[in-house]
N, CA, C and O of each residue as an XYZ file, in Angstrom:
948
protein
N     121.923    112.436     68.193
C     123.164    113.138     67.915
C     123.036    114.591     68.337
O     121.934    115.135     68.408
N     124.181    115.217     68.616
C     124.178    116.613     69.035
C     123.913    117.504     67.846
O     124.332    117.211     66.727
N     123.215    118.591     68.096
C     122.912    119.538     67.034
C     122.954    120.939     67.608
O     122.343    121.206     68.642
N     123.680    121.845     66.941
C     123.761    123.210     67.402
C     122.417    123.890     67.206
O     121.801    123.764     66.147
N     121.962    124.606     68.218
C     120.691    125.310     68.130
C     120.913    126.732     67.642
O     121.807    127.434     68.117
N     120.082    127.152     66.679
C     120.154    128.531     66.179
C     119.220    129.446     66.951
O     119.182    130.647     66.681
N     118.472    128.920     67.897
C     117.500    129.735     68.623
C     118.159    130.448     69.793
O     117.837    130.215     70.959
N     119.081    131.314     69.446
C     119.839    131.978     70.502
C     119.006    133.031     71.233
O     119.415    133.515     72.288
N     117.856    133.386     70.691
C     117.034    134.376     71.357
C     116.560    133.862     72.726
O     116.176    134.653     73.587
N     116.588    132.524     72.926
C     116.202    131.976     74.218
C     117.203    132.342     75.305
O     116.852    132.381     76.484
N     118.434    132.608     74.919
C     119.499    132.948     75.865
C     120.165    134.257     75.436
O     121.389    134.380     75.458
N     119.369    135.199     75.061
C     119.885    136.451     74.512
C     120.829    137.145     75.502
O     120.516    137.308     76.681
N     121.979    137.542     74.987
C     122.987    138.274     75.761
C     123.508    137.478     76.969
O     124.047    138.061     77.910
N     123.348    136.168     76.942
C     123.842    135.350     78.046
C     124.972    134.439     77.582
O     126.054    134.430     78.169
N     124.712    133.671     76.521
C     125.705    132.735     76.010
C     126.188    133.188     74.637
O     125.390    133.239     73.701
N     127.469    133.517     74.487
C     127.988    133.955     73.190
C     128.224    132.799     72.220
O     128.459    133.021     71.032
N     128.160    131.545     72.732
C     128.432    130.387     71.890
C     127.147    129.601     71.636
O     126.167    129.766     72.363
N     127.145    128.753     70.617
C     125.957    127.945     70.329
C     125.583    127.067     71.516
O     126.448    126.616     72.267
N     124.300    126.833     71.673
C     123.793    125.971     72.733
C     123.645    124.561     72.172
O     123.005    124.367     71.139
N     124.233    123.577     72.851
C     124.186    122.189     72.406
C     123.318    121.392     73.370
O     123.569    121.389     74.576
N     122.307    120.721     72.850
C     121.419    119.896     73.663
C     121.546    118.440     73.229
O     121.544    118.136     72.036
N     121.657    117.535     74.215
C     121.730    116.111     73.931
C     120.653    115.397     74.738
O     120.441    115.706     75.911
N     119.995    114.472     74.129
C     118.919    113.739     74.786
C     119.158    112.228     74.727
O     118.214    111.441     74.798
N     120.415    111.834     74.598
C     120.728    110.418     74.482
C     121.537    109.907     75.677
O     122.192    108.869     75.589
N     121.486    110.639     76.792
C     122.241    110.212     77.964
C     121.679    108.930     78.549
O     120.463    108.770     78.659
N     122.563    108.016     78.924
C     122.122    106.737     79.463
C     121.888    106.807     80.970
O     121.067    106.059     81.500
N     122.602    107.700     81.669
C     122.479    107.777     83.122
C     121.848    109.100     83.481
O     122.508    110.138     83.443
N     120.573    109.072     83.829
C     119.850    110.291     84.180
C     119.209    110.109     85.553
O     119.025    108.990     86.033
N     118.875    111.240     86.167
C     118.215    111.201     87.467
C     117.199    112.326     87.541
O     117.370    113.373     86.915
N     116.162    112.109     88.294
C     115.181    113.163     88.562
C     115.362    113.719     89.971
O     114.562    114.536     90.428
N     116.415    113.275     90.657
C     116.676    113.700     92.037
C     118.018    114.411     92.162
O     118.773    114.162     93.102
N     118.313    115.296     91.214
C     119.610    115.984     91.234
C     119.779    116.838     92.486
O     120.899    117.053     92.948
N     118.666    117.326     93.035
C     118.762    118.137     94.246
C     119.296    117.380     95.440
O     119.671    117.984     96.445
N     119.332    116.050     95.340
C     119.845    115.235     96.432
C     121.317    115.524     96.696
O     121.799    115.314     97.809
N     122.027    115.999     95.695
C     123.448    116.304     95.880
C     123.648    117.405     96.923
O     124.638    117.399     97.654
N     122.706    118.348     96.989
C     122.804    119.421     97.983
C     122.583    118.871     99.386
O     123.288    119.244    100.323
N     121.596    117.980     99.527
C     121.345    117.367    100.830
C     122.536    116.521    101.272
O     122.911    116.535    102.445
N     123.130    115.785    100.331
C     124.286    114.955    100.666
C     125.482    115.823    101.069
O     126.231    115.468    101.978
N     125.657    116.960    100.390
C     126.757    117.863    100.745
C     126.562    118.419    102.155
O     127.521    118.542    102.917
N     125.318    118.755    102.500
C     125.038    119.245    103.854
C     125.300    118.158    104.879
O     125.850    118.423    105.948
N     124.906    116.936    104.552
C     125.130    115.826    105.476
C     126.624    115.597    105.702
O     127.059    115.344    106.826
N     127.405    115.689    104.621
C     128.862    115.511    104.782
C     129.446    116.604    105.658
O     130.358    116.354    106.447
N     128.926    117.810    105.521
C     129.429    118.925    106.333
C     129.076    118.728    107.803
O     129.900    118.984    108.681
N     127.858    118.276    108.072
C     127.417    118.092    109.450
C     127.936    116.790    110.052
O     128.103    116.675    111.266
N     128.190    115.809    109.183
C     128.635    114.510    109.671
C     127.543    113.727    110.381
O     127.837    112.875    111.220
N     126.266    114.009    110.050
C     125.162    113.392    110.778
C     125.054    111.895    110.514
O     125.047    111.107    111.460
N     124.970    111.483    109.245
C     124.812    110.047    108.991
C     126.068    109.264    109.381
O     125.978    108.087    109.731
N     127.231    109.907    109.324
C     128.450    109.232    109.791
C     128.348    108.901    111.277
O     128.694    107.799    111.703
N     127.862    109.878    112.067
C     127.754    109.659    113.508
C     126.666    108.637    113.823
O     126.803    107.854    114.763
N     125.580    108.640    113.037
C     124.516    107.652    113.256
C     124.989    106.253    112.887
O     124.674    105.280    113.572
N     125.750    106.160    111.797
C     126.240    104.852    111.353
C     127.142    104.209    112.394
O     127.187    102.983    112.500
N     127.859    105.016    113.163
C     128.738    104.463    114.192
C     127.959    103.821    115.343
O     128.538    103.114    116.167
N     126.651    104.067    115.400
C     125.813    103.456    116.432
C     125.369    102.051    116.047
O     124.797    101.336    116.870
N     125.625    101.650    114.809
C     125.147    100.368    114.299
C     126.283     99.359    114.236
O     127.339     99.635    113.667
N     126.063     98.204    114.815
C     127.034     97.124    114.746
C     126.798     96.297    113.491
O     125.660     96.149    113.044
N     127.861     95.765    112.929
C     127.739     94.915    111.744
C     128.435     93.597    112.024
O     129.661     93.499    111.968
N     127.632     92.582    112.328
C     128.173     91.271    112.681
C     128.291     90.340    111.479
O     128.618     89.163    111.637
N     128.032     90.850    110.294
C     128.101     90.000    109.103
C     129.554     89.700    108.736
O     130.472     90.422    109.126
N     129.736     88.640    107.991
C     131.076     88.263    107.544
C     131.583     89.314    106.560
O     130.948     89.528    105.528
N     132.710     89.980    106.846
C     133.221     91.034    105.959
C     133.396     90.572    104.518
O     133.222     91.363    103.590
N     133.738     89.306    104.319
C     133.968     88.803    102.963
C     132.686     88.755    102.146
O     132.725     88.723    100.916
N     131.544     88.750    102.839
C     130.272     88.641    102.129
C     129.501     89.955    102.087
O     128.438     90.030    101.471
N     130.024     90.988    102.734
C     129.310     92.267    102.789
C     129.498     93.041    101.488
O     130.623     93.323    101.075
N     128.392     93.374    100.859
C     128.415     94.199     99.644
C     128.060     95.641     99.980
O     128.673     96.576     99.465
N     127.072     95.815    100.844
C     126.623     97.144    101.229
C     126.796     97.297    102.742
O     126.104     96.643    103.522
N     127.718     98.159    103.145
C     127.922     98.411    104.562
C     126.704     99.060    105.185
O     125.855     99.613    104.485
N     126.621     98.993    106.496
C     125.457     99.548    107.180
C     125.366    101.061    107.018
O     124.269    101.619    106.997
N     126.518    101.727    106.905
C     126.483    103.168    106.668
C     125.861    103.504    105.326
O     125.089    104.456    105.210
N     126.199    102.716    104.310
C     125.623    102.917    102.977
C     124.121    102.680    103.010
O     123.359    103.464    102.443
N     123.686    101.609    103.666
C     122.260    101.289    103.740
C     121.496    102.353    104.519
O     120.373    102.706    104.159
N     122.102    102.859    105.582
C     121.453    103.909    106.364
C     121.249    105.158    105.508
O     120.163    105.737    105.495
N     122.295    105.570    104.795
C     122.162    106.754    103.934
C     121.139    106.513    102.829
O     120.327    107.387    102.527
N     121.180    105.329    102.229
C     120.232    105.014    101.170
C     118.798    105.152    101.680
O     117.941    105.716    100.999
N     118.549    104.641    102.867
C     117.189    104.698    103.426
C     116.785    106.129    103.735
O     115.671    106.543    103.416
N     117.676    106.882    104.348
C     117.368    108.269    104.716
C     117.141    109.116    103.475
O     116.165    109.863    103.405
N     118.032    109.008    102.495
C     117.923    109.854    101.308
C     116.722    109.477    100.449
O     116.127    110.349     99.816
N     116.354    108.204    100.411
C     115.177    107.827     99.636
C     113.913    108.399    100.268
O     112.998    108.819     99.560
N     113.860    108.416    101.593
C     112.721    109.037    102.279
C     112.697    110.535    101.989
O     111.631    111.115    101.782
N     113.880    111.161    101.974
C     113.975    112.603    101.752
C     113.454    113.021    100.381
O     112.936    114.128    100.231
N     113.582    112.155     99.382
C     113.127    112.519     98.032
C     111.721    112.004     97.746
O     111.272    112.021     96.600
N     111.021    111.544     98.793
C     109.630    111.147     98.613
C     109.416    109.701     98.248
O     108.388    109.356     97.665
N     110.374    108.838     98.579
C     110.220    107.406     98.307
C     110.393    106.624     99.608
O     111.391    105.921     99.771
N     109.435    106.733    100.539
C     109.580    106.094    101.847
C     109.429    104.589    101.829
O     109.858    103.912    102.764
N     108.822    104.049    100.774
C     108.607    102.605    100.684
C     109.852    101.933    100.109
O     110.400    102.385     99.104
N     110.287    100.873    100.737
C     111.488    100.185    100.242
C     111.263     99.533     98.878
O     112.217     99.092     98.237
N     110.008     99.472     98.434
C     109.742     98.910     97.108
C     110.388     99.733     95.999
O     110.591     99.238     94.890
N     110.714    101.007     96.305
C     111.353    101.862     95.308
C     112.848    101.605     95.204
O     113.518    102.170     94.339
N     113.379    100.751     96.087
C     114.829    100.527     96.122
C     115.354     99.973     94.809
O     116.444    100.346     94.374
N     114.607     99.100     94.180
C     115.075     98.522     92.925
C     115.244     99.560     91.845
O     116.172     99.477     91.040
N     114.353    100.546     91.817
C     114.430    101.611     90.817
C     115.574    102.576     91.118
O     116.215    103.102     90.208
N     115.820    102.802     92.423
C     116.804    103.816     92.819
C     118.204    103.237     93.033
O     119.157    103.992     93.226
N     118.339    101.929     93.002
C     119.616    101.298     93.334
C     120.747    101.724     92.412
O     121.906    101.737     92.827
N     120.432    102.072     91.165
C     121.465    102.494     90.215
C     121.255    103.928     89.747
O     121.820    104.350     88.738
N     120.436    104.676     90.490
C     120.248    106.097     90.182
C     121.545    106.829     90.519
O     122.030    106.711     91.644
N     122.123    107.584     89.577
C     123.434    108.204     89.823
C     123.439    109.178     90.990
O     124.420    109.250     91.730
N     122.344    109.935     91.166
C     122.307    110.896     92.276
C     122.314    110.169     93.614
O     123.005    110.587     94.542
N     121.564    109.102     93.719
C     121.509    108.344     94.970
C     122.838    107.634     95.233
O     123.289    107.570     96.376
N     123.458    107.108     94.194
C     124.734    106.431     94.381
C     125.795    107.396     94.883
O     126.548    107.071     95.801
N     125.860    108.576     94.290
C     126.847    109.567     94.729
C     126.563    110.028     96.150
O     127.488    110.206     96.942
N     125.283    110.224     96.479
C     124.927    110.675     97.826
C     125.327    109.653     98.878
O     125.658    110.013    100.008
N     125.295    108.365     98.504
C     125.634    107.298     99.444
C     127.112    106.917     99.397
O     127.529    105.959    100.047
N     127.906    107.670     98.627
C     129.343    107.418     98.585
C     129.769    106.394     97.566
O     130.881    105.872     97.651
N     128.921    106.088     96.606
C     129.260    105.136     95.553
C     129.479    105.887     94.244
O     128.760    106.840     93.943
N     130.476    105.456     93.463
C     130.673    106.026     92.145
C     129.546    105.609     91.208
O     128.948    104.548     91.387
N     129.258    106.431     90.220
C     128.138    106.121     89.330
C     128.404    104.908     88.456
O     127.471    104.345     87.882
N     129.657    104.496     88.344
C     129.989    103.312     87.542
C     130.197    102.064     88.395
O     130.608    101.019     87.891
N     129.913    102.182     89.676
C     130.071    101.043     90.581
C     128.974    100.016     90.284
O     127.792    100.309     90.466
N     129.345     98.846     89.841
C     128.379     97.834     89.446
C     127.568     97.299     90.620
O     126.519     96.687     90.414
N     128.031     97.516     91.837
C     127.272     97.041     92.999
C     125.980     97.817     93.172
O     125.005     97.303     93.721
N     125.977     99.066     92.700
C     124.800     99.886     92.916
C     124.540    100.071     94.398
O     125.474    100.162     95.195
N     123.257    100.128     94.768
C     122.866    100.250     96.172
C     122.019     99.036     96.555
O     121.797     98.139     95.742
N     121.555     99.022     97.792
C     120.838     97.871     98.302
C     119.491     97.650     97.631
O     118.816     98.605     97.247
N     119.105     96.390     97.493
C     117.801     96.031     96.936
C     116.721     96.176     98.013
O     117.015     96.471     99.171
N     115.478     95.962     97.608
C     114.370     96.044     98.552
C     114.542     95.029     99.689
O     114.331     95.360    100.855
N     114.921     93.809     99.349
C     115.092     92.778    100.376
C     116.261     93.096    101.306
O     116.195     92.829    102.506
N     117.324     93.663    100.754
C     118.484     94.027    101.583
C     118.102     95.114    102.586
O     118.476     95.041    103.757
N     117.354     96.124    102.126
C     116.929     97.200    103.028
C     115.962     96.683    104.087
O     116.011     97.116    105.238
N     115.087     95.764    103.705
C     114.150     95.201    104.680
C     114.896     94.442    105.770
O     114.570     94.568    106.950
N     115.890     93.658    105.381
C     116.690     92.933    106.385
C     117.440     93.914    107.272
O     117.540     93.719    108.483
N     117.964     94.964    106.665
C     118.695     95.977    107.431
C     117.800     96.599    108.500
O     118.218     96.743    109.649
N     116.574     96.969    108.131
C     115.673     97.604    109.084
C     115.300     96.658    110.223
O     115.222     97.080    111.376
N     115.070     95.392    109.911
C     114.648     94.440    110.932
C     115.811     93.933    111.786
O     115.587     93.367    112.856
N     117.035     94.126    111.333
C     118.195     93.662    112.087
C     118.650     94.654    113.151
O     119.458     94.308    114.012
N     118.143     95.881    113.102
C     118.559     96.888    114.082
C     117.983     96.517    115.446
O     116.775     96.325    115.585
N     118.838     96.419    116.434
C     118.416     95.993    117.772
C     117.830     97.154    118.569
O     117.969     98.320    118.199
N     117.175     96.805    119.668
C     116.630     97.836    120.546
C     117.712     98.715    121.131
O     117.534     99.925    121.268
N     118.841     98.101    121.479
C     119.960     98.869    122.026
C     120.487     99.875    120.991
O     120.839    101.006    121.327
N     120.534     99.435    119.731
C     121.003    100.329    118.674
C     120.015    101.466    118.441
O     120.421    102.596    118.167
N     118.717    101.174    118.549
C     117.708    102.223    118.397
C     117.859    103.292    119.477
O     117.740    104.487    119.207
N     118.123    102.844    120.701
C     118.348    103.800    121.791
C     119.589    104.644    121.509
O     119.587    105.854    121.737
N     120.649    104.003    121.013
C     121.874    104.744    120.685
C     121.624    105.765    119.588
O     122.134    106.884    119.650
N     120.841    105.385    118.583
C     120.501    106.315    117.502
C     119.711    107.502    118.038
O     119.971    108.646    117.667
N     118.751    107.227    118.907
C     117.944    108.307    119.479
C     118.821    109.274    120.273
O     118.688    110.490    120.140
N     119.706    108.735    121.089
C     120.566    109.604    121.905
C     121.532    110.401    121.042
O     121.852    111.547    121.358
N     121.999    109.796    119.950
C     122.891    110.511    119.042
C     122.161    111.683    118.401
O     122.726    112.769    118.270
N     120.904    111.470    117.998
C     120.102    112.550    117.418
C     119.823    113.636    118.457
O     119.857    114.826    118.142
N     119.551    113.224    119.688
C     119.315    114.202    120.756
C     120.561    115.055    120.985
O     120.478    116.280    121.073
N     121.711    114.396    121.079
C     122.956    115.134    121.285
C     123.226    116.078    120.123
O     123.691    117.201    120.322
N     122.933    115.621    118.909
C     123.147    116.446    117.718
C     122.269    117.700    117.766
O     122.736    118.806    117.495
N     120.974    117.510    118.120
C     120.051    118.636    118.175
C     120.464    119.637    119.253
O     120.440    120.848    119.032
N     120.842    119.118    120.420
C     121.260    120.000    121.510
C     122.514    120.768    121.125
O     122.619    121.969    121.375
N     123.473    120.063    120.508
C     124.726    120.709    120.104
C     124.468    121.852    119.127
O     125.073    122.919    119.239
N     123.557    121.626    118.156
C     123.269    122.664    117.170
C     122.550    123.853    117.807
O     122.803    125.003    117.447
N     121.654    123.571    118.753
C     120.951    124.672    119.411
C     121.910    125.505    120.250
O     121.853    126.734    120.243
N     122.795    124.818    120.973
C     123.781    125.549    121.781
C     124.694    126.376    120.887
O     125.021    127.518    121.210
N     125.111    125.790    119.750
C     125.979    126.515    118.811
C     125.276    127.749    118.270
O     125.900    128.794    118.091
N     123.971    127.632    118.007
C     123.218    128.773    117.487
C     123.144    129.895    118.514
O     123.319    131.066    118.178
N     122.881    129.526    119.779
C     122.816    130.536    120.842
C     124.179    131.189    121.035
O     124.276    132.409    121.171
N     125.223    130.378    121.047
C     126.570    130.928    121.236
C     126.941    131.882    120.102
O     127.574    132.913    120.328
N     126.545    131.530    118.896
C     126.861    132.395    117.752
C     126.195    133.756    117.911
O     126.812    134.793    117.667
N     124.928    133.743    118.321
C     124.234    135.021    118.500
C     124.891    135.852    119.591
O     125.086    137.058    119.444
N     125.230    135.178    120.698
C     125.882    135.904    121.798
C     127.237    136.439    121.359
O     127.583    137.577    121.678
N     128.013    135.632    120.631
C     129.330    136.075    120.166
C     129.214    137.226    119.169
O     130.001    138.172    119.208
N     128.223    137.139    118.271
C     128.025    138.222    117.306
C     127.699    139.529    118.022
O     128.179    140.595    117.636
N     126.880    139.437    119.065
C     126.561    140.640    119.845
C     127.808    141.168    120.558
O     128.044    142.376    120.597
N     128.605    140.247    121.123
C     129.810    140.661    121.846
C     130.800    141.354    120.920
O     131.432    142.340    121.300
N     130.932    140.828    119.691
C     131.844    141.456    118.733
C     131.389    142.862    118.368
O     132.198    143.720    118.014
N     130.079    143.084    118.460
C     129.549    144.417    118.165
C     129.470    145.301    119.392
O     128.845    146.361    119.350
N     130.099    144.880    120.496
C     130.095    145.702    121.704
C     128.772    145.678    122.442
O     128.419    146.634    123.132
N     128.021    144.556    122.291
C     126.723    144.452    122.946
C     126.658    143.198    123.811
O     127.371    142.222    123.578
N     125.790    143.249    124.808
C     125.679    142.156    125.775
C     124.212    141.789    125.934
O     123.403    142.629    126.327
N     123.851    140.513    125.627
C     122.467    140.054    125.729
C     122.200    139.539    127.133
O     122.937    138.693    127.640
N     121.141    140.052    127.764
C     120.760    139.597    129.101
C     119.277    139.200    129.071
O     118.402    140.064    129.139
N     118.997    137.899    128.970
C     117.601    137.459    128.966
C     117.010    137.452    130.379
O     117.718    137.190    131.351
N     115.728    137.737    130.484
C     115.030    137.730    131.769
C     113.735    136.917    131.609
O     112.843    137.302    130.854
N     113.645    135.794    132.326
C     112.451    134.972    132.269
C     111.376    135.596    133.148
O     111.561    135.752    134.355
N     110.253    135.952    132.534
C     109.167    136.616    133.257
C     108.221    135.590    133.868
O     107.875    135.688    135.045
N     107.798    134.600    133.070
C     106.870    133.602    133.596
C     106.917    132.339    132.750
O     107.305    132.379    131.582
N     106.518    131.211    133.348
C     106.410    129.927    132.663
C     105.055    129.321    133.005
O     104.688    129.215    134.175
N     104.321    128.927    131.977
C     103.024    128.275    132.171
C     103.055    126.921    131.470
O     103.312    126.853    130.269
N     102.795    125.842    132.209
C     102.762    124.506    131.629
C     101.420    124.306    130.938
O     100.368    124.413    131.568
N     101.461    124.014    129.636
C     100.239    123.843    128.857
C      99.846    122.374    128.703
O      98.660    122.048    128.657
N     100.842    121.485    128.624
C     100.507    120.075    128.386
C     101.650    119.190    128.876
O     102.822    119.552    128.778
N     101.282    118.015    129.407
C     102.265    117.010    129.829
C     101.792    115.650    129.330
O     100.659    115.243    129.585
N     102.668    114.959    128.622
C     102.379    113.600    128.157
C     103.466    112.684    128.695
O     104.645    112.864    128.390
N     103.068    111.700    129.497
C     104.019    110.779    130.121
C     103.818    109.384    129.554
O     102.680    108.955    129.362
N     104.915    108.662    129.280
C     104.810    107.264    128.874
C     105.927    106.463    129.535
O     107.015    106.978    129.791
N     105.640    105.215    129.800
C     106.593    104.286    130.439
C     107.061    104.779    131.802
O     108.085    104.323    132.309
N     106.329    105.692    132.387
C     106.613    106.190    133.743
C     107.950    106.916    133.872
O     108.274    107.418    134.948
N     108.719    106.978    132.808
C     110.041    107.603    132.935
C     110.370    108.560    131.800
O     111.467    109.115    131.750
N     109.417    108.756    130.883
C     109.635    109.685    129.778
C     108.437    110.623    129.673
O     107.308    110.238    129.977
N     108.689    111.845    129.242
C     107.588    112.800    129.147
C     107.902    113.893    128.137
O     109.053    114.283    127.942
N     106.829    114.377    127.499
C     106.882    115.600    126.713
C     106.151    116.673    127.517
O     105.034    116.455    127.986
N     106.781    117.815    127.668
C     106.178    118.927    128.398
C     106.153    120.148    127.481
O     107.181    120.546    126.934
N     104.961    120.739    127.319
C     104.820    121.951    126.505
C     104.575    123.125    127.439
O     103.676    123.086    128.279
N     105.376    124.164    127.287
C     105.250    125.341    128.148
C     105.065    126.603    127.316
O     105.466    126.669    126.154
N     104.452    127.593    127.934
C     104.385    128.939    127.371
C     105.296    129.813    128.209
O     105.027    130.059    129.385
N     106.388    130.286    127.592
C     107.387    131.068    128.322
C     107.378    132.513    127.830
O     107.315    132.770    126.628
N     107.440    133.426    128.751
C     107.503    134.847    128.421
C     108.857    135.390    128.877
O     109.238    135.269    130.042
N     109.578    135.997    127.917
C     110.919    136.501    128.175
C     111.007    137.982    127.850
O     110.343    138.474    126.938
N     111.830    138.675    128.602
C     112.283    140.018    128.229
C     113.751    139.911    127.831
O     114.564    139.386    128.591
N     114.086    140.397    126.665
C     115.465    140.373    126.196
C     116.024    141.789    126.218
O     115.502    142.685    125.554
N     117.086    141.982    126.986
C     117.717    143.297    127.102
C     119.108    143.241    126.487
O     119.882    142.332    126.787
N     119.425    144.184    125.649
C     120.761    144.273    125.054
C     121.434    145.533    125.579
O     120.959    146.649    125.371
N     122.561    145.320    126.269
C     123.305    146.421    126.879
C     124.597    146.674    126.110
O     125.102    145.790    125.418
N     125.120    147.872    126.236
C     126.472    148.141    125.769
C     127.422    147.394    126.701
O     127.304    147.493    127.922
N     128.347    146.659    126.135
C     129.228    145.795    126.923
C     129.951    146.580    128.016
O     130.554    147.624    127.767
N     129.870    146.037    129.242
C     130.570    146.647    130.364
C     129.859    147.838    130.974
O     130.413    148.514    131.841
N     128.634    148.104    130.529
C     127.881    149.246    131.063
C     126.467    148.803    131.418
O     126.100    147.648    131.203
N     125.686    149.713    131.954
C     124.273    149.473    132.218
C     123.406    150.248    131.232
O     122.223    150.480    131.484
N     123.996    150.646    130.114
C     123.263    151.388    129.088
C     122.481    150.422    128.212
O     123.059    149.563    127.546
N     121.157    150.572    128.218
C     120.304    149.700    127.422
C     120.264    150.214    125.983
O     119.864    151.350    125.728
N     120.686    149.353    125.041
C     120.667    149.723    123.631
C     119.341    149.366    122.965
O     118.844    150.107    122.117
N     118.776    148.232    123.354
C     117.476    147.830    122.806
C     116.856    146.777    123.709
O     117.539    146.148    124.517
N     115.547    146.598    123.556
C     114.834    145.626    124.363
C     113.747    144.946    123.539
O     113.122    145.562    122.675
N     113.538    143.686    123.820
C     112.392    142.958    123.284
C     111.620    142.452    124.490
O     112.001    141.462    125.115
N     110.526    143.146    124.813
C     109.781    142.837    126.018
C     108.587    141.947    125.699
O     107.916    142.111    124.679
N     108.340    140.998    126.601
C     107.158    140.160    126.463
C     107.218    139.182    125.303
O     106.184    138.844    124.726
N     108.422    138.720    124.950
C     108.521    137.717    123.888
C     107.927    136.411    124.388
O     108.359    135.860    125.401
N     106.918    135.920    123.651
C     106.177    134.723    124.071
C     106.620    133.536    123.210
O     106.511    133.571    121.984
N     107.108    132.512    123.853
C     107.588    131.317    123.157
C     106.833    130.082    123.658
O     106.670    129.875    124.860
N     106.382    129.276    122.705
C     105.836    127.962    123.077
C     106.972    126.962    122.897
O     107.508    126.816    121.799
N     107.333    126.285    123.963
C     108.519    125.436    123.975
C     108.121    124.013    124.352
O     107.328    123.799    125.268
N     108.688    123.037    123.625
C     108.447    121.631    123.927
C     109.735    121.007    124.464
O     110.802    121.142    123.866
N     109.618    120.330    125.587
C     110.748    119.648    126.195
C     110.494    118.138    126.171
O     109.368    117.691    126.389
N     111.540    117.360    125.907
C     111.474    115.923    126.180
C     112.349    115.671    127.387
O     113.528    116.024    127.387
N     111.790    115.070    128.404
C     112.530    114.839    129.636
C     112.487    113.345    129.979
O     111.588    112.618    129.557
N     113.476    112.917    130.749
C     113.579    111.503    131.125
C     113.962    111.410    132.591
O     114.797    112.169    133.084
N     113.335    110.463    133.277
C     113.639    110.265    134.692
C     114.961    109.507    134.842
O     115.121    108.410    134.307
N     115.891    110.095    135.566
C     117.151    109.445    135.910
C     117.183    109.200    137.420
O     116.278    109.616    138.145
N     118.227    108.526    137.881
C     118.330    108.265    139.314
C     118.395    109.565    140.109
O     117.877    109.654    141.222
N     119.049    110.584    139.513
C     119.200    111.856    140.220
C     118.032    112.798    139.995
O     118.020    113.902    140.538
N     117.035    112.381    139.194
C     115.884    113.240    138.938
C     115.580    113.323    137.444
O     116.138    112.571    136.645
N     114.694    114.241    137.077
C     114.324    114.412    135.669
C     115.397    115.187    134.922
O     115.903    116.195    135.414
N     115.740    114.711    133.733
C     116.769    115.353    132.909
C     116.150    115.776    131.579
O     115.418    115.007    130.955
N     116.448    116.999    131.151
C     115.972    117.483    129.853
C     116.850    116.884    128.757
O     118.062    117.099    128.739
N     116.229    116.126    127.835
C     116.981    115.533    126.737
C     117.148    116.534    125.603
O     118.240    116.682    125.055
N     116.072    117.216    125.255
C     116.198    118.290    124.274
C     115.034    119.257    124.412
O     114.004    118.943    125.007
N     115.222    120.417    123.858
C     114.252    121.525    123.955
C     114.018    122.048    122.539
O     114.969    122.329    121.809
N     112.757    122.175    122.160
C     112.415    122.651    120.825
C     111.542    123.892    120.934
O     110.509    123.880    121.602
N     111.971    124.976    120.265
C     111.160    126.189    120.199
C     110.106    125.976    119.125
O     110.397    126.056    117.932
N     108.875    125.704    119.558
C     107.827    125.347    118.593
C     107.233    126.581    117.916
O     106.980    126.564    116.711
N     107.011    127.643    118.674
C     106.370    128.835    118.110
C     106.879    130.073    118.845
O     107.076    130.053    120.060
N     107.084    131.131    118.099
C     107.359    132.437    118.688
C     106.277    133.384    118.192
O     106.058    133.493    116.986
N     105.606    134.062    119.098
C     104.519    134.937    118.666
C     104.463    136.166    119.565
O     104.976    136.165    120.684
N     103.831    137.203    119.052
C     103.734    138.466    119.790
C     102.711    138.354    120.908
O     101.753    137.586    120.821
N     102.931    139.127    121.949
C     102.003    139.103    123.061
C     100.784    139.948    122.786
O      99.892    140.037    123.630
């Protein structure tokens, strides 16, 4: 039962009213922080875009958990430190996980069981895996381009113009597989010059910025294509 606490010194000058503590809640979770991750995912639309890469050939009348729900359940369980599907039975009715996957906390269906998740993972085709990979690549590239554009736009709004100058590129490592895919690690040295917009007046410079960059490239009919670029390390010269 609820009981008013007289120990107001614990919240001195914060709460003018009695503090009420209850310990008889039936629906509790230890993964409340998952709500923040789910909110970010909804904003980015990442799992929605990934779910569209998955076909569902099951009979609609018999489907309890859609592939989008199962995908989110799997991703979010890994995110909270439960990578083994054996934890699915424990988390299937966890309120934080249900809300993150788009289910109400009173939904009797809960989430997928261990066997349901195992079937889901093994049913994904090779073609779907390729589609998922390309969707993630496009997502990463889009975010990187957006980040660069934001910096350039912020500088432009402040009357400044960024002009990067590539000084040198040194290839440190190349890993090739299947004759058509490769990871390439480079050491790139850049000079960054910021000018007053429309002039040749240098406002500031970052000379000799050294970046270790990893590229994933793929051989196409027209040649090698960069799938994505990751800035692995930035360090002083």
